[in-house]
ZAMARGU-4260 file (C-alpha; in steps of 0.2 Angstrom, whole numbers, plus 5000, padded with zeros to 4 digits):
<rodrens>
0) 5309/4775/5371 | 5317/4791/5376 | 5313/4797/5391 | 5306/4814/5380 | 5296/4801/5372
5) 5288/4793/5386 | 5284/4808/5393 | 5274/4814/5378 | 5265/4792/5380 | 5261/4798/5395
10) 5254/4814/5390 | 5242/4803/5382 | 5237/4790/5389 | 5233/4804/5403 | 5223/4810/5391
15) 5213/4798/5383 | 5210/4791/5399 | 5203/4806/5404 | 5192/4807/5389 | 5182/4787/5391
20) 5179/4792/5410 | 5173/4809/5407 | 5163/4804/5390 | 5153/4796/5404 | 5152/4807/5415
25) 5149/4823/5403 | 5135/4815/5395 | 5128/4807/5411 | 5128/4826/5417 | 5119/4833/5405
30) 5107/4825/5404 | 5105/4821/5422 | 5091/4833/5427 | 5083/4830/5412 | 5082/4809/5417
35) 5078/4815/5434 | 5063/4823/5427 | 5054/4812/5417 | 5057/4800/5434 | 5049/4813/5446
40) 5032/4803/5443 | 5040/4789/5454 | 5048/4784/5469 | 5064/4794/5464 | 5061/4810/5471
45) 5079/4820/5466 | 5085/4835/5458 | 5102/4834/5445 | 5106/4853/5452 | 5107/4849/5467
50) 5115/4833/5465 | 5130/4842/5455 | 5129/4854/5469 | 5133/4844/5479 | 5149/4837/5473
55) 5156/4852/5467 | 5152/4858/5488 | 5162/4841/5492 | 5174/4841/5479 | 5180/4863/5483
60) 5180/4858/5505 | 5189/4838/5497 | 5206/4847/5485 | 5209/4857/5504 | 5216/4836/5510
65) 5218/4829/5492 | 5237/4833/5489 | 5241/4826/5505 | 5228/4811/5498 | 5239/4811/5482
70) 5255/4812/5491 | 5252/4797/5503 | 5245/4786/5487 | 5252/4792/5471 | 5244/4801/5457
75) 5244/4785/5445 | 5233/4777/5459 | 5224/4792/5466 | 5217/4790/5448 | 5214/4774/5449
80) 5205/4771/5465 | 5195/4789/5456 | 5190/4780/5443 | 5178/4769/5452 | 5170/4780/5461
85) 5165/4788/5446 | 5158/4774/5438 | 5147/4768/5453 | 5140/4786/5452 | 5136/4785/5434
90) 5128/4766/5438 | 5115/4771/5449 | 5106/4780/5435 | 5102/4762/5430 | 5092/4759/5446
95) 5089/4776/5454 | 5089/4778/5472 | 5085/4795/5481 | 5098/4788/5496 | 5110/4781/5486
100) 5109/4794/5473 | 5116/4809/5483 | 5127/4798/5494 | 5136/4794/5478 | 5137/4813/5477
105) 5147/4813/5489 | 5159/4802/5486 | 5163/4803/5470 | 5166/4825/5477 | 5181/4818/5487
110) 5185/4805/5470 | 5187/4822/5459 | 5195/4831/5470 | 5207/4816/5469 | 5207/4812/5455
115) 5211/4832/5445 | 5225/4837/5460 | 5234/4818/5454 | 5231/4825/5434 | 5239/4840/5437
120) 5254/4832/5445 | 5254/4820/5431 | 5253/4833/5417 | 5265/4844/5428 | 5279/4828/5434
125) 5279/4824/5413 | 5279/4843/5410 | 5296/4855/5408 | 5292/4875/5405 | 5296/4873/5388
130) 5283/4858/5388 | 5269/4862/5399 | 5259/4874/5385 | 5262/4860/5371 | 5256/4846/5386
135) 5244/4858/5391 | 5231/4856/5377 | 5234/4840/5371 | 5224/4833/5388 | 5212/4848/5384
140) 5210/4842/5366 | 5208/4825/5370 | 5196/4829/5388 | 5188/4838/5375 | 5181/4824/5364
145) 5172/4815/5378 | 5161/4827/5374 | 5158/4822/5357 | 5157/4805/5359 | 5145/4802/5375
150) 5133/4814/5363 | 5135/4807/5349 | 5125/4794/5357 | 5111/4802/5365 | 5108/4810/5350
155) 5106/4794/5336 | 5097/4786/5354 | 5087/4800/5358 | 5081/4807/5343 | 5062/4811/5340
160) 5060/4804/5358 | 5051/4818/5369 | 5050/4807/5384 | 5062/4796/5392 | 5055/4779/5396
165) 5066/4765/5409 | 5075/4756/5392 | 5079/4769/5386 | 5088/4776/5403 | 5096/4760/5410
170) 5104/4755/5391 | 5113/4773/5392 | 5117/4772/5408 | 5125/4754/5406 | 5138/4760/5391
175) 5142/4777/5400 | 5148/4764/5414 | 5158/4753/5405 | 5166/4768/5396 | 5169/4778/5412
180) 5178/4757/5416 | 5189/4756/5405 | 5197/4775/5406 | 5199/4768/5421 | 5211/4752/5417
185) 5217/4762/5405 | 5225/4773/5419 | 5237/4758/5424 | 5247/4759/5406 | 5258/4777/5413
190) 5274/4773/5414 | 5283/4781/5429 | 5297/4793/5427 | 5315/4787/5431 | 5323/4792/5443
195) 5335/4807/5438 | 5337/4821/5453 | 5350/4825/5460 | 5359/4819/5478 | 5353/4838/5483
200) 5336/4837/5477 | 5319/4836/5490 | 5314/4817/5494 | 5330/4810/5488 | 5341/4804/5502
205) 5326/4796/5510 | 5322/4788/5494 | 5337/4779/5491 | 5335/4772/5513 | 5323/4762/5507
210) 5304/4754/5509 | 5307/4758/5529 | 5304/4773/5529 | 5294/4775/5517 | 5278/4777/5527
215) 5284/4791/5535 | 5293/4799/5520 | 5273/4801/5511 | 5268/4806/5528 | 5280/4819/5529
220) 5273/4821/5513 | 5258/4824/5515 | 5258/4838/5528 | 5270/4849/5518 | 5257/4848/5504
225) 5243/4852/5515 | 5254/4866/5522 | 5262/4871/5506 | 5242/4873/5499 | 5241/4885/5513
230) 5252/4893/5510 | 5250/4895/5491 | 5232/4900/5493 | 5235/4917/5498 | 5250/4919/5487
235) 5245/4936/5475 | 5247/4925/5460 | 5235/4915/5467 | 5221/4926/5473 | 5222/4935/5455
240) 5218/4921/5448 | 5204/4912/5458 | 5192/4926/5452 | 5194/4920/5433 | 5197/4901/5441
245) 5179/4904/5449 | 5174/4911/5432 | 5179/4894/5422 | 5167/4887/5437 | 5152/4897/5432
250) 5155/4890/5414 | 5157/4876/5417 | 5138/4871/5428 | 5129/4883/5413 | 5138/4874/5400
255) 5138/4857/5408 | 5121/4856/5415 | 5109/4873/5413 | 5111/4873/5393 | 5106/4857/5389
260) 5093/4856/5402 | 5088/4874/5396 | 5085/4866/5376 | 5078/4847/5382 | 5064/4863/5389
265) 5060/4873/5375 | 5044/4865/5368 | 5045/4874/5352 | 5057/4864/5347 | 5047/4847/5345
270) 5049/4832/5345 | 5068/4835/5344 | 5072/4844/5361 | 5078/4828/5369 | 5088/4823/5354
275) 5095/4844/5352 | 5103/4840/5371 | 5114/4830/5362 | 5122/4838/5345 | 5124/4852/5358
280) 5137/4843/5369 | 5146/4838/5352 | 5145/4856/5347 | 5154/4862/5362 | 5165/4848/5362
285) 5170/4853/5345 | 5175/4871/5350 | 5187/4862/5365 | 5194/4853/5353 | 5195/4868/5344
290) 5202/4877/5355 | 5214/4866/5365 | 5220/4860/5347 | 5225/4879/5338 | 5230/4889/5357
295) 5239/4873/5362 | 5247/4863/5351 | 5254/4879/5342 | 5257/4889/5355 | 5277/4890/5352
300) 5271/4898/5341 | 5266/4912/5348 | 5276/4927/5353 | 5261/4936/5362 | 5257/4927/5378
305) 5242/4919/5385 | 5231/4934/5385 | 5225/4937/5367 | 5220/4918/5369 | 5208/4925/5388
310) 5204/4940/5376 | 5197/4927/5362 | 5188/4918/5376 | 5176/4930/5385 | 5171/4940/5368
315) 5167/4924/5362 | 5159/4920/5377 | 5151/4938/5379 | 5143/4936/5363 | 5135/4916/5366
320) 5126/4923/5379 | 5121/4937/5370 | 5114/4925/5359 | 5110/4913/5370 | 5097/4927/5379
325) 5089/4931/5362 | 5086/4913/5360 | 5081/4905/5376 | 5063/4908/5385 | 5071/4916/5405
330) 5061/4900/5413 | 5070/4885/5402 | 5081/4884/5419 | 5068/4880/5429 | 5054/4874/5416
335) 5043/4861/5422 | 5042/4841/5413 | 5029/4846/5400 | 5043/4862/5396 | 5042/4880/5392
340) 5030/4887/5378 | 5036/4907/5380 | 5048/4915/5367 | 5061/4924/5372 | 5067/4944/5361
345) 5064/4929/5345 | 5058/4913/5340 | 5069/4898/5347 | 5083/4892/5334 | 5090/4878/5334
350) 5101/4883/5325 | 5104/4898/5334 | 5106/4887/5351 | 5119/4873/5341 | 5132/4890/5337
355) 5129/4898/5355 | 5135/4876/5359 | 5153/4881/5351 | 5154/4896/5356 | 5155/4889/5374
360) 5166/4877/5371 | 5177/4886/5361 | 5178/4900/5376 | 5180/4887/5387 | 5194/4879/5380
365) 5201/4896/5377 | 5203/4900/5397 | 5205/4884/5402 | 5220/4880/5392 | 5230/4895/5398
370) 5225/4893/5416 | 5235/4875/5415 | 5250/4884/5405 | 5251/4895/5420 | 5249/4885/5433
375) 5262/4874/5429 | 5275/4889/5426 | 5274/4898/5441 | 5270/4882/5453 | 5281/4868/5444
380) 5288/4864/5460 | 5273/4865/5470 | 5262/4856/5457 | 5247/4847/5466 | 5246/4860/5479
385) 5242/4872/5465 | 5232/4862/5456 | 5224/4856/5468 | 5220/4875/5475 | 5213/4880/5457
390) 5201/4864/5458 | 5196/4869/5473 | 5188/4887/5469 | 5182/4882/5453 | 5176/4865/5461
395) 5164/4879/5475 | 5159/4891/5464 | 5152/4875/5451 | 5143/4869/5465 | 5133/4888/5470
400) 5130/4890/5454 | 5121/4874/5451 | 5112/4882/5469 | 5105/4895/5462 | 5101/4885/5447
405) 5088/4876/5454 | 5080/4895/5456 | 5084/4908/5446 | 5079/4912/5428 | 5092/4912/5412
410) 5095/4929/5411 | 5104/4932/5429 | 5112/4917/5426 | 5118/4926/5411 | 5122/4941/5419
415) 5131/4932/5432 | 5143/4925/5421 | 5146/4944/5413 | 5153/4952/5429 | 5162/4937/5434
420) 5169/4936/5416 | 5177/4954/5414 | 5183/4953/5433 | 5194/4939/5433 | 5201/4942/5412
425) 5209/4956/5419 | 5214/4947/5437 | 5223/4935/5422 | 5231/4950/5413 | 5237/4956/5430
430) 5247/4939/5433 | 5250/4935/5413 | 5261/4953/5413 | 5268/4950/5430 | 5276/4933/5421
435) 5280/4941/5411 | 5291/4950/5419 | 5299/4938/5425 | 5303/4928/5411 | 5311/4945/5404
440) 5321/4947/5420 | 5330/4931/5418 | 5333/4934/5398 | 5322/4919/5393 | 5309/4921/5379
445) 5294/4927/5381 | 5285/4914/5367 | 5291/4897/5378 | 5278/4902/5388
</rodrens>
């Protein structure tokens, strides 16, 4: 297999592995609060929102050290270990215990930081300036198939159910745990790149010295990665992109945990309210895949850069937020187990709810494919620290959003996303214009990014 073929193979395996793991994890997150609401009349007293807040809070802090851990362990083995912890978190729901639930939330927060830092490193290692857009799109589209498969099963299994029984819960989470483990095993198929560095390149001299100095080299790389993360955090481009990244964290919380809970709480949807959570996840996945395909795989045909895609993303999201505001009861995110009988500004419509799910996924893919692309382009030599900062900002904002989701009515959650999204779009434009100017100064073709 040619070097380029091997790199593309690695990207596909990376995407498929993440697809399996997040088929399990995102489906788990989508139904967690609904399942827990049906458990709270037992000895279990936990909150799905609080759990996700812990996960993303720990994830954000762990991103400060994740580049160092990846430098020591290596990206492939880092992803394998992280996948095991994802599987353990999902397995907790088979026989829930409050202490195990929150302990697993802390552990998966650490694992997630390592997983996504290693993913960014692997993506960048297998890409160059001309393929980063294509590879980001391939990875993102494969990843988002996870929203379809897991949620399709939930939709079919829970159709017509208004209460989630112990048998229903165990069947779903045993299946999700196995799926996550399959994705973890697939990481072993990623092939290492042959060493093509010139004698003067970083680490080449140390690697030639042999195994005796490998431990010292790894520790030096770990320290260097930590220092680089701190340095990159305060660069102009990273500070500007942090506003855009913060918006993706808020949206991630909303579509992966809050919106499904809202749908499941609307009593006017009748006996379909629980199965519609799965159907909503499917439509989010379709939007994510469509966006990843169009704006990632076809990026080479664009001569106008990333800004039009981000503009489309924010417009699509603003339309979705407007329709959700009119369609969903204001108390839906914090409704009790009995659900809510309130009506917003129109009779709740299942069709509008599913359309909003699709728009949420489409807009999210616009932002994330372009953020992955611009980070890989700007920081090709410092991919692990750059992607760690990206996940740090995204996850801390997701943690904050999950925390206030326990208390804020729907209208305030939508307003926060509108304001942060507006400013995040402007800051992304600023960075992209700077990247275009740098390319022009080098005499490169703008369409290559």
